[in-house]
C-alpha positions as CSV (number, residue, x, y, z in Angstrom):
1,M,47.1,10.6,3.9
2,V,43.9,11.8,2.2
3,K,44.0,8.7,0.0
4,Q,44.2,6.4,3.0
5,L,41.4,8.3,4.8
6,I,39.1,7.9,1.7
7,T,39.8,4.2,1.5
8,V,39.2,3.6,5.3
9,I,36.0,5.6,5.2
10,A,34.8,3.8,2.1
11,F,35.6,0.4,3.7
12,I,33.7,1.4,6.9
13,L,30.7,2.6,4.8
14,G,30.8,-0.6,2.8
15,L,30.7,-2.7,6.0
16,A,27.8,-0.6,7.4
17,L,25.8,-0.9,4.1
18,F,26.5,-4.6,4.0
19,A,25.5,-5.1,7.6
20,N,22.3,-3.2,7.1
21,G,21.5,-5.3,4.0
22,M,22.1,-8.5,6.0
23,F,19.9,-7.2,8.8
24,M,17.1,-6.5,6.2
25,L,17.5,-10.0,4.7
26,V,17.8,-12.0,8.0
27,A,15.3,-10.2,10.2
28,P,13.1,-8.0,7.9
29,E,10.4,-7.4,10.5
30,T,12.8,-6.6,13.3
31,W,14.6,-4.2,10.9
32,Y,11.3,-2.5,10.0
33,W,10.3,-1.9,13.6
34,T,13.9,-0.9,14.7
35,V,14.8,1.7,12.2
36,P,13.4,5.1,13.1
37,G,11.0,6.6,10.6
38,V,10.4,3.4,8.7
39,P,7.0,2.3,10.2
40,V,5.4,5.7,9.5
41,R,6.1,5.3,5.8
42,G,3.8,2.4,5.2
43,S,2.9,-1.1,6.4
44,F,5.5,-3.9,6.7
45,N,6.2,-5.7,3.5
46,Q,8.7,-8.5,4.0
47,H,9.3,-8.9,0.2
48,F,10.1,-5.2,-0.2
49,V,12.4,-5.0,2.8
50,R,14.4,-8.0,1.5
51,D,14.5,-6.6,-2.0
52,I,16.1,-3.4,-0.7
53,G,18.3,-5.5,1.6
54,I,19.9,-7.1,-1.5
55,Q,20.6,-3.6,-2.8
56,Y,22.3,-2.6,0.4
57,L,24.4,-5.8,0.3
58,L,25.5,-5.0,-3.2
59,M,26.3,-1.3,-2.3
60,G,28.3,-2.5,0.7
61,V,30.3,-4.9,-1.5
62,A,30.9,-2.1,-4.1
63,F,32.3,0.3,-1.5
64,A,34.4,-2.3,0.3
65,Y,35.8,-3.8,-2.9
66,G,36.5,-0.3,-4.3
67,A,38.3,0.6,-1.1
68,L,40.6,-2.3,-1.6
69,N,41.0,-2.0,-5.4
70,A,41.7,1.5,-6.9
71,R,41.5,0.6,-10.6
72,P,37.7,0.0,-10.7
73,R,36.9,2.3,-7.8
74,L,35.1,5.1,-9.7
75,L,32.7,2.8,-11.4
76,L,32.2,0.7,-8.3
77,W,31.4,3.8,-6.2
78,A,29.4,5.7,-8.9
79,L,26.4,3.3,-8.9
80,P,25.8,3.1,-5.2
81,T,26.4,6.8,-4.8
82,T,23.8,7.5,-7.4
83,W,21.3,5.3,-5.5
84,L,22.1,6.7,-2.1
85,V,21.8,10.3,-3.3
86,G,18.6,9.6,-5.2
87,H,17.2,7.9,-2.0
88,A,18.1,11.0,0.1
89,I,16.5,13.3,-2.5
90,F,13.4,11.2,-2.4
91,H,13.2,11.5,1.4
92,V,13.5,15.3,1.1
93,L,10.7,15.3,-1.5
94,E,8.5,13.3,0.8
95,V,8.8,16.2,3.3
96,A,8.4,18.9,0.6
97,T,5.1,17.3,-0.6
98,G,3.7,16.8,2.9
99,L,3.9,13.0,2.9
100,C,5.7,13.3,6.3
101,G,6.7,16.2,8.5
102,P,10.0,18.1,8.5
103,E,11.1,16.3,11.7
104,Y,11.8,13.3,9.5
105,L,14.7,15.1,7.9
106,L,16.4,14.7,11.3
107,V,15.0,11.2,11.9
108,D,16.3,10.1,8.5
109,F,19.6,11.9,8.6
110,A,21.9,9.2,10.0
111,G,20.5,6.4,7.9
112,V,19.6,8.2,4.6
113,T,21.2,11.6,4.2
114,L,24.6,11.0,5.9
115,P,25.5,7.9,3.8
116,A,24.6,9.8,0.7
117,L,26.8,12.7,1.6
118,I,29.7,10.4,2.6
119,S,29.4,8.4,-0.6
120,L,29.3,11.6,-2.6
121,G,32.4,12.9,-0.8
122,L,34.3,9.7,-1.3
123,F,33.4,9.5,-5.0
124,Y,34.4,13.2,-5.6
125,G,37.5,12.9,-3.5
126,H,38.8,9.9,-5.4
127,Y,37.9,11.5,-8.7
128,R,39.9,14.6,-7.8
129,M,42.9,12.6,-6.7
130,Q,42.7,10.4,-9.8
131,R,42.4,13.5,-12.0
132,G,45.3,15.2,-10.3
133,A,47.5,12.1,-10.6
134,S,46.7,11.8,-14.4
135,Q,47.4,15.5,-14.9
136,A,50.8,15.1,-13.0
137,V,51.7,12.2,-15.3
138,S,50.7,14.1,-18.4
139,H,52.8,17.1,-17.4
140,A,55.8,14.9,-16.5
141,A,55.5,13.2,-19.9
142,A,55.2,16.4,-21.9
143,P,58.4,17.6,-23.5
144,S,59.8,20.7,-22.0
145,A,59.9,23.8,-24.1
146,P,63.2,24.5,-25.8
147,P,65.3,27.3,-24.4
148,K,64.6,30.7,-25.8
149,P,67.4,32.1,-27.9
150,K,69.2,35.2,-26.4
């Protein structure tokens, strides 16, 4: 049940990241003005928005493909998780250094912090399940102790 939940959530996250990336590539200026908190962080730069759009496309593919293929999942999810968590930390540091006000922690939550937390949970959840499965296999393969003499 948990394994299915992890893969479904990962696939949905992958689709959302992919859709955001497509939005950034196809309509960068509309994306810039539509996403809360983006315009206050600097002037519109089409090249920059599209560059990051490519990153979101790739992260979306990594999560969706990893949801469908368990073998490369940890590696596929490690890289976008690292980026998403780093991105969220960067946003917190912007508030901590006074670049923007603390209200932006709420403004950014759905688009920045929540994806980072979800990806971290997915990565850790799959890691724990994979580790538990490998330990179960190693215990099953281990020879049993001989009976103690009476």
